[in-house]
PDB file of N, CA, C, O and CB in Angstrom:
ATOM      1  N   MET A   1      80.524 100.943 137.399  1.00  0.00           N
ATOM      2  CA  MET A   1      81.108 100.423 138.630  1.00  0.00           C
ATOM      3  C   MET A   1      81.905  99.280 138.428  1.00  0.00           C
ATOM      4  O   MET A   1      83.131  99.211 138.514  1.00  0.00           O
ATOM      5  CB  MET A   1      80.129 100.105 139.585  1.00  0.00           C
ATOM      6  N   PRO A   2      80.835  98.095 138.060  1.00  0.00           N
ATOM      7  CA  PRO A   2      81.610  96.773 137.977  1.00  0.00           C
ATOM      8  C   PRO A   2      82.819  96.862 136.797  1.00  0.00           C
ATOM      9  O   PRO A   2      83.796  96.118 136.890  1.00  0.00           O
ATOM     10  CB  PRO A   2      80.484  95.499 137.597  1.00  0.00           C
ATOM     11  N   PHE A   3      82.705  97.701 135.822  1.00  0.00           N
ATOM     12  CA  PHE A   3      83.952  97.647 134.900  1.00  0.00           C
ATOM     13  C   PHE A   3      84.928  98.364 135.483  1.00  0.00           C
ATOM     14  O   PHE A   3      86.038  98.139 135.000  1.00  0.00           O
ATOM     15  CB  PHE A   3      83.767  98.177 133.509  1.00  0.00           C
ATOM     16  N   LEU A   4      84.895  99.184 136.393  1.00  0.00           N
ATOM     17  CA  LEU A   4      86.129  99.954 137.191  1.00  0.00           C
ATOM     18  C   LEU A   4      86.704  99.339 138.289  1.00  0.00           C
ATOM     19  O   LEU A   4      87.791  99.616 138.798  1.00  0.00           O
ATOM     20  CB  LEU A   4      85.741 101.246 137.750  1.00  0.00           C
ATOM     21  N   CYS A   5      85.661  98.218 138.733  1.00  0.00           N
ATOM     22  CA  CYS A   5      86.408  97.187 139.929  1.00  0.00           C
ATOM     23  C   CYS A   5      86.983  96.048 139.109  1.00  0.00           C
ATOM     24  O   CYS A   5      88.055  95.576 139.487  1.00  0.00           O
ATOM     25  CB  CYS A   5      85.236  96.460 141.203  1.00  0.00           C
ATOM     26  N   GLY A   6      86.356  95.521 137.960  1.00  0.00           N
ATOM     27  CA  GLY A   6      87.111  94.612 137.054  1.00  0.00           C
ATOM     28  C   GLY A   6      88.462  95.261 136.970  1.00  0.00           C
ATOM     29  O   GLY A   6      89.451  94.823 137.558  1.00  0.00           O
ATOM     30  N   LEU A   7      88.452  96.206 136.294  1.00  0.00           N
ATOM     31  CA  LEU A   7      89.931  97.020 135.600  1.00  0.00           C
ATOM     32  C   LEU A   7      90.706  96.926 136.848  1.00  0.00           C
ATOM     33  O   LEU A   7      91.786  96.349 136.728  1.00  0.00           O
ATOM     34  CB  LEU A   7      89.799  98.920 134.980  1.00  0.00           C
ATOM     35  N   GLY A   8      90.344  97.440 138.222  1.00  0.00           N
ATOM     36  CA  GLY A   8      91.536  97.479 139.275  1.00  0.00           C
ATOM     37  C   GLY A   8      91.794  96.308 139.778  1.00  0.00           C
ATOM     38  O   GLY A   8      92.853  96.186 140.394  1.00  0.00           O
ATOM     39  N   LEU A   9      90.956  95.233 139.652  1.00  0.00           N
ATOM     40  CA  LEU A   9      91.207  93.659 139.983  1.00  0.00           C
ATOM     41  C   LEU A   9      92.425  93.226 139.105  1.00  0.00           C
ATOM     42  O   LEU A   9      93.446  92.658 139.491  1.00  0.00           O
ATOM     43  CB  LEU A   9      89.802  92.636 139.592  1.00  0.00           C
ATOM     44  N   PHE A  10      92.062  93.659 137.713  1.00  0.00           N
ATOM     45  CA  PHE A  10      92.969  93.030 136.575  1.00  0.00           C
ATOM     46  C   PHE A  10      94.432  93.940 136.975  1.00  0.00           C
ATOM     47  O   PHE A  10      95.551  93.428 136.990  1.00  0.00           O
ATOM     48  CB  PHE A  10      92.235  93.363 134.694  1.00  0.00           C
ATOM     49  N   LEU A  11      94.163  95.283 137.266  1.00  0.00           N
ATOM     50  CA  LEU A  11      95.904  95.847 137.428  1.00  0.00           C
ATOM     51  C   LEU A  11      96.490  95.667 138.525  1.00  0.00           C
ATOM     52  O   LEU A  11      97.692  95.903 138.647  1.00  0.00           O
ATOM     53  CB  LEU A  11      96.198  97.321 137.303  1.00  0.00           C
ATOM     54  N   LEU A  12      95.520  95.087 139.792  1.00  0.00           N
ATOM     55  CA  LEU A  12      96.322  94.878 141.120  1.00  0.00           C
ATOM     56  C   LEU A  12      96.857  93.365 140.835  1.00  0.00           C
ATOM     57  O   LEU A  12      97.820  93.007 141.514  1.00  0.00           O
ATOM     58  CB  LEU A  12      95.284  95.030 142.670  1.00  0.00           C
ATOM     59  N   SER A  13      96.364  92.527 139.975  1.00  0.00           N
ATOM     60  CA  SER A  13      96.939  91.208 139.796  1.00  0.00           C
ATOM     61  C   SER A  13      98.181  91.106 139.056  1.00  0.00           C
ATOM     62  O   SER A  13      98.920  90.134 139.215  1.00  0.00           O
ATOM     63  CB  SER A  13      96.036  90.397 139.174  1.00  0.00           C
ATOM     64  N   TYR A  14      98.532  92.312 138.032  1.00  0.00           N
ATOM     65  CA  TYR A  14      99.604  92.367 137.500  1.00  0.00           C
ATOM     66  C   TYR A  14     100.731  92.983 138.425  1.00  0.00           C
ATOM     67  O   TYR A  14     101.909  92.634 138.493  1.00  0.00           O
ATOM     68  CB  TYR A  14      99.384  92.992 136.348  1.00  0.00           C
ATOM     69  N   VAL A  15     100.175  93.837 139.020  1.00  0.00           N
ATOM     70  CA  VAL A  15     101.103  94.616 139.955  1.00  0.00           C
ATOM     71  C   VAL A  15     101.793  93.610 141.103  1.00  0.00           C
ATOM     72  O   VAL A  15     102.988  93.610 141.401  1.00  0.00           O
ATOM     73  CB  VAL A  15     100.187  95.848 140.722  1.00  0.00           C
ATOM     74  N   GLY A  16     100.676  92.691 141.717  1.00  0.00           N
ATOM     75  CA  GLY A  16     101.030  91.484 142.435  1.00  0.00           C
ATOM     76  C   GLY A  16     102.142  90.727 141.931  1.00  0.00           C
ATOM     77  O   GLY A  16     103.144  90.444 142.589  1.00  0.00           O
ATOM     78  N   LEU A  17     101.910  90.394 140.668  1.00  0.00           N
ATOM     79  CA  LEU A  17     102.593  89.289 139.943  1.00  0.00           C
ATOM     80  C   LEU A  17     103.980  89.830 139.820  1.00  0.00           C
ATOM     81  O   LEU A  17     104.911  89.074 140.096  1.00  0.00           O
ATOM     82  CB  LEU A  17     101.924  88.905 138.489  1.00  0.00           C
ATOM     83  N   GLY A  18     104.248  91.189 139.395  1.00  0.00           N
ATOM     84  CA  GLY A  18     105.494  91.870 139.237  1.00  0.00           C
ATOM     85  C   GLY A  18     106.337  91.848 140.387  1.00  0.00           C
ATOM     86  O   GLY A  18     107.519  91.505 140.386  1.00  0.00           O
ATOM     87  N   ILE A  19     105.583  92.284 141.498  1.00  0.00           N
ATOM     88  CA  ILE A  19     105.985  92.542 142.896  1.00  0.00           C
ATOM     89  C   ILE A  19     106.884  90.969 143.196  1.00  0.00           C
ATOM     90  O   ILE A  19     108.075  90.825 143.471  1.00  0.00           O
ATOM     91  CB  ILE A  19     104.400  92.876 144.033  1.00  0.00           C
ATOM     92  N   SER A  20     105.823  89.940 143.023  1.00  0.00           N
ATOM     93  CA  SER A  20     106.336  88.509 143.613  1.00  0.00           C
ATOM     94  C   SER A  20     107.670  87.896 142.949  1.00  0.00           C
ATOM     95  O   SER A  20     108.427  87.108 143.516  1.00  0.00           O
ATOM     96  CB  SER A  20     105.141  87.372 143.378  1.00  0.00           C
ATOM     97  N   LEU A  21     107.858  88.537 141.291  1.00  0.00           N
ATOM     98  CA  LEU A  21     109.023  88.130 140.877  1.00  0.00           C
ATOM     99  C   LEU A  21     110.010  89.295 140.753  1.00  0.00           C
ATOM    100  O   LEU A  21     110.992  89.085 140.041  1.00  0.00           O
ATOM    101  CB  LEU A  21     108.840  87.423 139.685  1.00  0.00           C
ATOM    102  N   PHE A  22     109.903  90.401 141.296  1.00  0.00           N
ATOM    103  CA  PHE A  22     110.869  91.566 141.065  1.00  0.00           C
ATOM    104  C   PHE A  22     112.335  91.102 141.247  1.00  0.00           C
ATOM    105  O   PHE A  22     113.064  91.365 140.291  1.00  0.00           O
ATOM    106  CB  PHE A  22     110.564  92.778 142.092  1.00  0.00           C
ATOM    107  N   PRO A  23     112.882  90.484 142.259  1.00  0.00           N
ATOM    108  CA  PRO A  23     114.345  90.288 142.460  1.00  0.00           C
ATOM    109  C   PRO A  23     114.727  89.656 141.363  1.00  0.00           C
ATOM    110  O   PRO A  23     115.783  90.037 140.859  1.00  0.00           O
ATOM    111  CB  PRO A  23     114.770  89.539 143.662  1.00  0.00           C
ATOM    112  N   MET A  24     113.953  88.498 140.690  1.00  0.00           N
ATOM    113  CA  MET A  24     114.626  87.865 139.361  1.00  0.00           C
ATOM    114  C   MET A  24     114.005  87.970 138.357  1.00  0.00           C
ATOM    115  O   MET A  24     114.019  87.040 137.551  1.00  0.00           O
ATOM    116  CB  MET A  24     114.893  86.575 139.338  1.00  0.00           C
ATOM    117  N   ILE A  25     113.211  89.239 138.088  1.00  0.00           N
ATOM    118  CA  ILE A  25     112.781  89.187 136.710  1.00  0.00           C
ATOM    119  C   ILE A  25     113.749  88.956 135.349  1.00  0.00           C
ATOM    120  O   ILE A  25     113.512  88.138 134.460  1.00  0.00           O
ATOM    121  CB  ILE A  25     112.158  90.401 136.575  1.00  0.00           C
ATOM    122  N   VAL A  26     114.740  89.753 135.398  1.00  0.00           N
ATOM    123  CA  VAL A  26     115.957  89.704 134.569  1.00  0.00           C
ATOM    124  C   VAL A  26     117.034  89.372 135.436  1.00  0.00           C
ATOM    125  O   VAL A  26     117.397  90.289 136.173  1.00  0.00           O
ATOM    126  CB  VAL A  26     116.250  90.991 133.832  1.00  0.00           C
ATOM    127  N   PRO A  27     117.805  87.981 135.558  1.00  0.00           N
ATOM    128  CA  PRO A  27     118.688  88.017 136.396  1.00  0.00           C
ATOM    129  C   PRO A  27     120.253  88.926 135.901  1.00  0.00           C
ATOM    130  O   PRO A  27     120.584  89.084 134.725  1.00  0.00           O
ATOM    131  CB  PRO A  27     118.799  86.526 136.703  1.00  0.00           C
ATOM    132  N   PRO A  28     120.817  89.288 136.756  1.00  0.00           N
ATOM    133  CA  PRO A  28     121.780  90.374 136.258  1.00  0.00           C
ATOM    134  C   PRO A  28     122.969  89.647 135.392  1.00  0.00           C
ATOM    135  O   PRO A  28     123.802  90.286 134.749  1.00  0.00           O
ATOM    136  CB  PRO A  28     122.443  91.243 137.602  1.00  0.00           C
ATOM    137  N   THR A  29     122.929  88.422 135.461  1.00  0.00           N
ATOM    138  CA  THR A  29     123.925  87.660 134.492  1.00  0.00           C
ATOM    139  C   THR A  29     123.652  87.832 133.062  1.00  0.00           C
ATOM    140  O   THR A  29     124.531  87.986 132.215  1.00  0.00           O
ATOM    141  CB  THR A  29     123.907  86.149 134.736  1.00  0.00           C
ATOM    142  N   VAL A  30     122.383  87.800 132.834  1.00  0.00           N
ATOM    143  CA  VAL A  30     122.111  87.701 131.241  1.00  0.00           C
ATOM    144  C   VAL A  30     122.056  89.113 130.580  1.00  0.00           C
ATOM    145  O   VAL A  30     121.333  90.045 130.935  1.00  0.00           O
ATOM    146  CB  VAL A  30     120.637  86.936 130.922  1.00  0.00           C
ATOM    147  N   THR A  31     122.941  89.100 129.568  1.00  0.00           N
ATOM    148  CA  THR A  31     122.953  90.313 128.609  1.00  0.00           C
ATOM    149  C   THR A  31     122.136  90.202 127.477  1.00  0.00           C
ATOM    150  O   THR A  31     121.435  89.277 127.069  1.00  0.00           O
ATOM    151  CB  THR A  31     124.263  90.598 128.099  1.00  0.00           C
ATOM    152  N   ILE A  32     122.391  91.456 127.002  1.00  0.00           N
ATOM    153  CA  ILE A  32     121.266  91.430 125.861  1.00  0.00           C
ATOM    154  C   ILE A  32     121.394  90.412 124.784  1.00  0.00           C
ATOM    155  O   ILE A  32     120.401  89.899 124.268  1.00  0.00           O
ATOM    156  CB  ILE A  32     121.217  92.757 125.126  1.00  0.00           C
ATOM    157  N   TRP A  33     122.800  90.073 124.392  1.00  0.00           N
ATOM    158  CA  TRP A  33     123.339  89.250 123.739  1.00  0.00           C
ATOM    159  C   TRP A  33     122.878  87.753 123.804  1.00  0.00           C
ATOM    160  O   TRP A  33     122.557  87.024 122.866  1.00  0.00           O
ATOM    161  CB  TRP A  33     124.495  89.436 124.023  1.00  0.00           C
ATOM    162  N   ASP A  34     122.935  87.430 125.374  1.00  0.00           N
ATOM    163  CA  ASP A  34     122.561  86.162 125.630  1.00  0.00           C
ATOM    164  C   ASP A  34     120.792  85.909 125.541  1.00  0.00           C
ATOM    165  O   ASP A  34     120.342  84.788 125.307  1.00  0.00           O
ATOM    166  CB  ASP A  34     123.201  85.863 127.075  1.00  0.00           C
ATOM    167  N   ALA A  35     120.200  86.706 125.689  1.00  0.00           N
ATOM    168  CA  ALA A  35     118.543  87.053 125.494  1.00  0.00           C
ATOM    169  C   ALA A  35     118.191  86.741 124.030  1.00  0.00           C
ATOM    170  O   ALA A  35     117.317  85.963 123.645  1.00  0.00           O
ATOM    171  CB  ALA A  35     118.122  88.792 125.802  1.00  0.00           C
ATOM    172  N   ALA A  36     119.050  87.506 123.258  1.00  0.00           N
ATOM    173  CA  ALA A  36     118.523  87.533 121.902  1.00  0.00           C
ATOM    174  C   ALA A  36     118.711  86.084 121.246  1.00  0.00           C
ATOM    175  O   ALA A  36     119.515  85.226 121.609  1.00  0.00           O
ATOM    176  CB  ALA A  36     119.277  88.681 121.044  1.00  0.00           C
ATOM    177  N   THR A  37     117.678  85.996 120.077  1.00  0.00           N
ATOM    178  CA  THR A  37     117.590  84.722 119.337  1.00  0.00           C
ATOM    179  C   THR A  37     118.688  84.780 118.212  1.00  0.00           C
ATOM    180  O   THR A  37     119.368  85.803 118.119  1.00  0.00           O
ATOM    181  CB  THR A  37     116.084  84.499 118.712  1.00  0.00           C
ATOM    182  N   HIS A  38     118.873  83.815 117.427  1.00  0.00           N
ATOM    183  CA  HIS A  38     119.565  83.762 116.376  1.00  0.00           C
ATOM    184  C   HIS A  38     119.177  84.518 115.255  1.00  0.00           C
ATOM    185  O   HIS A  38     118.021  84.697 114.871  1.00  0.00           O
ATOM    186  CB  HIS A  38     119.671  82.633 116.092  1.00  0.00           C
ATOM    187  N   PRO A  39     120.293  84.985 114.714  1.00  0.00           N
ATOM    188  CA  PRO A  39     120.128  86.434 113.430  1.00  0.00           C
ATOM    189  C   PRO A  39     119.332  85.581 112.457  1.00  0.00           C
ATOM    190  O   PRO A  39     118.648  86.367 111.801  1.00  0.00           O
ATOM    191  CB  PRO A  39     121.923  87.216 112.473  1.00  0.00           C
ATOM    192  N   SER A  40     119.155  84.592 112.145  1.00  0.00           N
ATOM    193  CA  SER A  40     118.077  83.874 111.339  1.00  0.00           C
ATOM    194  C   SER A  40     116.849  83.856 111.475  1.00  0.00           C
ATOM    195  O   SER A  40     116.026  83.937 110.563  1.00  0.00           O
ATOM    196  CB  SER A  40     118.195  82.814 111.311  1.00  0.00           C
ATOM    197  N   SER A  41     116.601  83.732 112.805  1.00  0.00           N
ATOM    198  CA  SER A  41     115.309  83.896 113.257  1.00  0.00           C
ATOM    199  C   SER A  41     114.949  85.467 113.323  1.00  0.00           C
ATOM    200  O   SER A  41     113.753  85.758 113.307  1.00  0.00           O
ATOM    201  CB  SER A  41     115.177  83.185 114.626  1.00  0.00           C
ATOM    202  N   GLN A  42     115.565  86.130 113.371  1.00  0.00           N
ATOM    203  CA  GLN A  42     115.244  87.454 113.436  1.00  0.00           C
ATOM    204  C   GLN A  42     115.110  88.044 112.258  1.00  0.00           C
ATOM    205  O   GLN A  42     114.473  89.096 112.200  1.00  0.00           O
ATOM    206  CB  GLN A  42     116.064  88.112 114.117  1.00  0.00           C
ATOM    207  N   LEU A  43     115.581  87.582 111.310  1.00  0.00           N
ATOM    208  CA  LEU A  43     115.719  87.855 109.928  1.00  0.00           C
ATOM    209  C   LEU A  43     114.217  87.422 109.320  1.00  0.00           C
ATOM    210  O   LEU A  43     113.575  88.126 108.541  1.00  0.00           O
ATOM    211  CB  LEU A  43     117.055  86.985 109.268  1.00  0.00           C
ATOM    212  N   PHE A  44     113.827  86.236 109.792  1.00  0.00           N
ATOM    213  CA  PHE A  44     112.627  85.656 109.136  1.00  0.00           C
ATOM    214  C   PHE A  44     111.388  86.790 109.841  1.00  0.00           C
ATOM    215  O   PHE A  44     110.445  87.204 109.166  1.00  0.00           O
ATOM    216  CB  PHE A  44     112.421  83.747 109.594  1.00  0.00           C
ATOM    217  N   LEU A  45     111.580  87.115 111.086  1.00  0.00           N
ATOM    218  CA  LEU A  45     110.555  87.831 111.714  1.00  0.00           C
ATOM    219  C   LEU A  45     110.450  89.384 111.052  1.00  0.00           C
ATOM    220  O   LEU A  45     109.370  89.974 111.033  1.00  0.00           O
ATOM    221  CB  LEU A  45     110.874  87.833 113.313  1.00  0.00           C
ATOM    222  N   ILE A  46     111.520  89.899 110.585  1.00  0.00           N
ATOM    223  CA  ILE A  46     111.714  91.320 110.106  1.00  0.00           C
ATOM    224  C   ILE A  46     110.811  91.030 108.493  1.00  0.00           C
ATOM    225  O   ILE A  46     109.953  91.785 108.036  1.00  0.00           O
ATOM    226  CB  ILE A  46     113.729  91.848 109.992  1.00  0.00           C
ATOM    227  N   VAL A  47     111.264  89.841 107.910  1.00  0.00           N
ATOM    228  CA  VAL A  47     110.563  89.932 106.803  1.00  0.00           C
ATOM    229  C   VAL A  47     109.292  89.243 106.803  1.00  0.00           C
ATOM    230  O   VAL A  47     108.662  89.155 105.749  1.00  0.00           O
ATOM    231  CB  VAL A  47     111.296  89.536 105.826  1.00  0.00           C
ATOM    232  N   GLY A  48     108.860  88.755 107.858  1.00  0.00           N
ATOM    233  CA  GLY A  48     107.305  88.766 107.819  1.00  0.00           C
ATOM    234  C   GLY A  48     106.599  89.770 108.125  1.00  0.00           C
ATOM    235  O   GLY A  48     105.487  89.949 107.630  1.00  0.00           O
ATOM    236  N   THR A  49     107.168  90.613 109.031  1.00  0.00           N
ATOM    237  CA  THR A  49     106.754  91.851 109.364  1.00  0.00           C
ATOM    238  C   THR A  49     106.843  92.857 108.324  1.00  0.00           C
ATOM    239  O   THR A  49     105.962  93.708 108.440  1.00  0.00           O
ATOM    240  CB  THR A  49     107.416  92.244 110.423  1.00  0.00           C
ATOM    241  N   VAL A  50     107.615  93.026 107.363  1.00  0.00           N
ATOM    242  CA  VAL A  50     107.671  93.746 106.041  1.00  0.00           C
ATOM    243  C   VAL A  50     106.304  93.460 105.342  1.00  0.00           C
ATOM    244  O   VAL A  50     105.401  94.229 105.015  1.00  0.00           O
ATOM    245  CB  VAL A  50     108.957  93.234 105.104  1.00  0.00           C
ATOM    246  N   VAL A  51     106.420  92.316 105.236  1.00  0.00           N
ATOM    247  CA  VAL A  51     105.204  91.771 104.204  1.00  0.00           C
ATOM    248  C   VAL A  51     103.835  91.799 104.861  1.00  0.00           C
ATOM    249  O   VAL A  51     102.953  92.324 104.181  1.00  0.00           O
ATOM    250  CB  VAL A  51     105.447  90.158 103.717  1.00  0.00           C
ATOM    251  N   LEU A  52     103.504  91.352 106.005  1.00  0.00           N
ATOM    252  CA  LEU A  52     102.032  91.161 106.576  1.00  0.00           C
ATOM    253  C   LEU A  52     101.879  92.645 107.144  1.00  0.00           C
ATOM    254  O   LEU A  52     100.795  93.089 106.768  1.00  0.00           O
ATOM    255  CB  LEU A  52     101.835  89.813 107.885  1.00  0.00           C
ATOM    256  N   LEU A  53     102.400  93.326 107.714  1.00  0.00           N
ATOM    257  CA  LEU A  53     102.005  94.648 108.338  1.00  0.00           C
ATOM    258  C   LEU A  53     101.422  95.563 107.570  1.00  0.00           C
ATOM    259  O   LEU A  53     100.487  96.248 107.984  1.00  0.00           O
ATOM    260  CB  LEU A  53     103.021  95.294 108.868  1.00  0.00           C
ATOM    261  N   PRO A  54     102.050  95.691 106.049  1.00  0.00           N
ATOM    262  CA  PRO A  54     101.568  96.769 105.037  1.00  0.00           C
ATOM    263  C   PRO A  54     100.013  96.164 104.555  1.00  0.00           C
ATOM    264  O   PRO A  54      99.056  96.904 104.329  1.00  0.00           O
ATOM    265  CB  PRO A  54     102.796  96.927 103.575  1.00  0.00           C
ATOM    266  N   MET A  55      99.979  94.694 104.452  1.00  0.00           N
ATOM    267  CA  MET A  55      98.858  93.999 103.975  1.00  0.00           C
ATOM    268  C   MET A  55      97.621  94.167 105.227  1.00  0.00           C
ATOM    269  O   MET A  55      96.434  94.336 104.945  1.00  0.00           O
ATOM    270  CB  MET A  55      99.350  92.353 103.638  1.00  0.00           C
ATOM    271  N   ILE A  56      98.072  94.098 106.431  1.00  0.00           N
ATOM    272  CA  ILE A  56      97.037  94.175 107.630  1.00  0.00           C
ATOM    273  C   ILE A  56      96.594  95.627 107.410  1.00  0.00           C
ATOM    274  O   ILE A  56      95.394  95.750 107.160  1.00  0.00           O
ATOM    275  CB  ILE A  56      97.714  93.876 109.285  1.00  0.00           C
ATOM    276  N   LEU A  57      97.301  96.714 107.452  1.00  0.00           N
ATOM    277  CA  LEU A  57      97.077  98.038 107.401  1.00  0.00           C
ATOM    278  C   LEU A  57      96.077  98.437 106.088  1.00  0.00           C
ATOM    279  O   LEU A  57      95.106  99.193 106.060  1.00  0.00           O
ATOM    280  CB  LEU A  57      98.492  98.717 107.364  1.00  0.00           C
ATOM    281  N   GLY A  58      96.589  97.773 105.205  1.00  0.00           N
ATOM    282  CA  GLY A  58      95.927  98.030 103.880  1.00  0.00           C
ATOM    283  C   GLY A  58      94.491  97.670 104.053  1.00  0.00           C
ATOM    284  O   GLY A  58      93.566  98.472 103.929  1.00  0.00           O
ATOM    285  N   TYR A  59      94.365  96.343 104.363  1.00  0.00           N
ATOM    286  CA  TYR A  59      92.902  95.709 104.483  1.00  0.00           C
ATOM    287  C   TYR A  59      91.943  96.425 105.517  1.00  0.00           C
ATOM    288  O   TYR A  59      90.715  96.516 105.498  1.00  0.00           O
ATOM    289  CB  TYR A  59      93.023  94.146 104.957  1.00  0.00           C
ATOM    290  N   THR A  60      92.945  96.946 106.502  1.00  0.00           N
ATOM    291  CA  THR A  60      92.053  98.052 107.748  1.00  0.00           C
ATOM    292  C   THR A  60      91.301  99.303 107.190  1.00  0.00           C
ATOM    293  O   THR A  60      90.165  99.685 107.467  1.00  0.00           O
ATOM    294  CB  THR A  60      93.221  98.840 108.924  1.00  0.00           C
ATOM    295  N   ALA A  61      92.233  99.853 106.321  1.00  0.00           N
ATOM    296  CA  ALA A  61      91.992 100.954 105.533  1.00  0.00           C
ATOM    297  C   ALA A  61      90.849 100.669 104.584  1.00  0.00           C
ATOM    298  O   ALA A  61      89.896 101.449 104.574  1.00  0.00           O
ATOM    299  CB  ALA A  61      93.213 101.343 104.825  1.00  0.00           C
ATOM    300  N   TYR A  62      90.864  99.614 103.783  1.00  0.00           N
ATOM    301  CA  TYR A  62      89.901  99.269 102.875  1.00  0.00           C
ATOM    302  C   TYR A  62      88.709  98.980 103.503  1.00  0.00           C
ATOM    303  O   TYR A  62      87.691  99.466 103.011  1.00  0.00           O
ATOM    304  CB  TYR A  62      90.277  98.245 102.097  1.00  0.00           C
ATOM    305  N   VAL A  63      88.607  98.185 104.640  1.00  0.00           N
ATOM    306  CA  VAL A  63      87.282  97.792 105.546  1.00  0.00           C
ATOM    307  C   VAL A  63      86.881  99.165 105.982  1.00  0.00           C
ATOM    308  O   VAL A  63      85.702  99.488 105.841  1.00  0.00           O
ATOM    309  CB  VAL A  63      87.571  96.702 106.977  1.00  0.00           C
ATOM    310  N   TYR A  64      87.695  99.966 106.470  1.00  0.00           N
ATOM    311  CA  TYR A  64      87.172 101.297 107.368  1.00  0.00           C
ATOM    312  C   TYR A  64      86.277 102.312 106.184  1.00  0.00           C
ATOM    313  O   TYR A  64      85.209 102.886 106.395  1.00  0.00           O
ATOM    314  CB  TYR A  64      88.809 102.334 108.132  1.00  0.00           C
ATOM    315  N   TRP A  65      87.083 102.313 104.914  1.00  0.00           N
ATOM    316  CA  TRP A  65      86.472 103.070 104.037  1.00  0.00           C
ATOM    317  C   TRP A  65      85.351 102.532 103.364  1.00  0.00           C
ATOM    318  O   TRP A  65      84.628 103.278 102.704  1.00  0.00           O
ATOM    319  CB  TRP A  65      87.302 103.458 103.216  1.00  0.00           C
ATOM    320  N   LEU A  66      85.120 101.286 103.460  1.00  0.00           N
ATOM    321  CA  LEU A  66      83.905 100.249 103.072  1.00  0.00           C
ATOM    322  C   LEU A  66      82.818 100.653 103.831  1.00  0.00           C
ATOM    323  O   LEU A  66      81.798 101.061 103.275  1.00  0.00           O
ATOM    324  CB  LEU A  66      84.171  98.658 103.385  1.00  0.00           C
ATOM    325  N   PHE A  67      82.941 100.573 105.323  1.00  0.00           N
ATOM    326  CA  PHE A  67      81.783 100.897 106.026  1.00  0.00           C
ATOM    327  C   PHE A  67      82.070 102.304 106.668  1.00  0.00           C
ATOM    328  O   PHE A  67      81.988 102.470 107.885  1.00  0.00           O
ATOM    329  CB  PHE A  67      81.426  99.770 107.081  1.00  0.00           C
ATOM    330  N   ARG A  68      82.352 103.141 105.938  1.00  0.00           N
ATOM    331  CA  ARG A  68      82.400 104.397 106.488  1.00  0.00           C
ATOM    332  C   ARG A  68      80.580 105.218 106.276  1.00  0.00           C
ATOM    333  O   ARG A  68      79.763 104.796 105.458  1.00  0.00           O
ATOM    334  CB  ARG A  68      83.830 105.243 105.560  1.00  0.00           C
ATOM    335  N   GLY A  69      80.357 106.257 107.107  1.00  0.00           N
ATOM    336  CA  GLY A  69      79.309 106.610 107.080  1.00  0.00           C
ATOM    337  C   GLY A  69      78.403 106.188 108.401  1.00  0.00           C
ATOM    338  O   GLY A  69      78.620 105.181 109.076  1.00  0.00           O
ATOM    339  N   LYS A  70      77.264 107.222 108.662  1.00  0.00           N
ATOM    340  CA  LYS A  70      76.825 106.924 110.108  1.00  0.00           C
ATOM    341  C   LYS A  70      75.483 105.980 109.443  1.00  0.00           C
ATOM    342  O   LYS A  70      75.016 106.021 108.305  1.00  0.00           O
ATOM    343  CB  LYS A  70      76.391 108.566 111.282  1.00  0.00           C
ATOM    344  N   VAL A  71      75.120 105.218 110.509  1.00  0.00           N
ATOM    345  CA  VAL A  71      73.781 104.223 110.561  1.00  0.00           C
ATOM    346  C   VAL A  71      72.803 104.863 111.313  1.00  0.00           C
ATOM    347  O   VAL A  71      73.030 105.148 112.489  1.00  0.00           O
ATOM    348  CB  VAL A  71      74.005 102.756 111.250  1.00  0.00           C
ATOM    349  N   THR A  72      71.646 105.148 110.732  1.00  0.00           N
ATOM    350  CA  THR A  72      70.314 105.453 111.180  1.00  0.00           C
ATOM    351  C   THR A  72      69.561 104.182 111.766  1.00  0.00           C
ATOM    352  O   THR A  72      69.772 103.013 111.444  1.00  0.00           O
ATOM    353  CB  THR A  72      69.528 106.056 109.997  1.00  0.00           C
ATOM    354  N   ALA A  73      68.667 104.638 112.667  1.00  0.00           N
ATOM    355  CA  ALA A  73      67.965 103.253 113.072  1.00  0.00           C
ATOM    356  C   ALA A  73      66.779 102.874 112.030  1.00  0.00           C
ATOM    357  O   ALA A  73      66.176 101.822 112.239  1.00  0.00           O
ATOM    358  CB  ALA A  73      67.276 103.377 114.668  1.00  0.00           C
ATOM    359  N   GLY A  74      66.354 103.808 110.739  1.00  0.00           N
ATOM    360  CA  GLY A  74      65.623 103.393 109.652  1.00  0.00           C
ATOM    361  C   GLY A  74      66.118 102.613 108.622  1.00  0.00           C
ATOM    362  O   GLY A  74      65.437 101.931 107.856  1.00  0.00           O
ATOM    363  N   ALA A  75      67.688 102.768 108.623  1.00  0.00           N
ATOM    364  CA  ALA A  75      68.244 102.117 107.307  1.00  0.00           C
ATOM    365  C   ALA A  75      67.924 100.753 107.084  1.00  0.00           C
ATOM    366  O   ALA A  75      67.514 100.063 108.017  1.00  0.00           O
ATOM    367  CB  ALA A  75      69.693 102.167 107.243  1.00  0.00           C
ATOM    368  N   PRO A  76      68.050 100.360 106.105  1.00  0.00           N
ATOM    369  CA  PRO A  76      67.675  98.652 105.671  1.00  0.00           C
ATOM    370  C   PRO A  76      68.906  98.114 106.174  1.00  0.00           C
ATOM    371  O   PRO A  76      70.023  98.621 106.068  1.00  0.00           O
ATOM    372  CB  PRO A  76      67.432  98.174 103.809  1.00  0.00           C
ATOM    373  N   GLY A  77      68.468  96.614 106.949  1.00  0.00           N
ATOM    374  CA  GLY A  77      69.240  95.846 107.353  1.00  0.00           C
ATOM    375  C   GLY A  77      69.827  96.443 108.772  1.00  0.00           C
ATOM    376  O   GLY A  77      70.710  95.792 109.330  1.00  0.00           O
ATOM    377  N   TYR A  78      69.455  97.412 109.246  1.00  0.00           N
ATOM    378  CA  TYR A  78      69.745  97.368 110.948  1.00  0.00           C
ATOM    379  C   TYR A  78      69.043  97.026 111.536  1.00  0.00           C
ATOM    380  O   TYR A  78      67.846  97.099 111.255  1.00  0.00           O
ATOM    381  CB  TYR A  78      69.965  98.325 111.674  1.00  0.00           C
ATOM    382  N   HIS A  79      69.519  96.497 112.621  1.00  0.00           N
ATOM    383  CA  HIS A  79      68.632  95.544 113.597  1.00  0.00           C
ATOM    384  C   HIS A  79      68.587  96.291 114.593  1.00  0.00           C
ATOM    385  O   HIS A  79      67.983  95.935 115.605  1.00  0.00           O
ATOM    386  CB  HIS A  79      69.131  94.109 114.024  1.00  0.00           C
TER     387      HIS A  79
END
């Protein structure tokens, strides 16, 4: 029950924030081209994503494979 109350409070906080900012969340005069960053910044981010995302996914798969299997209460090193 405390978890659900905390979750509800968290969600209501974001709903309240959204309602309070609603008229001016995005001004109607701002276009997608005005909001976009410089193309060199976008290129930097896409190159970083293309390089780092496969490394992160590969490391996650390796660690998942390394620690596979069930742990029993009598296993050595289990506390």
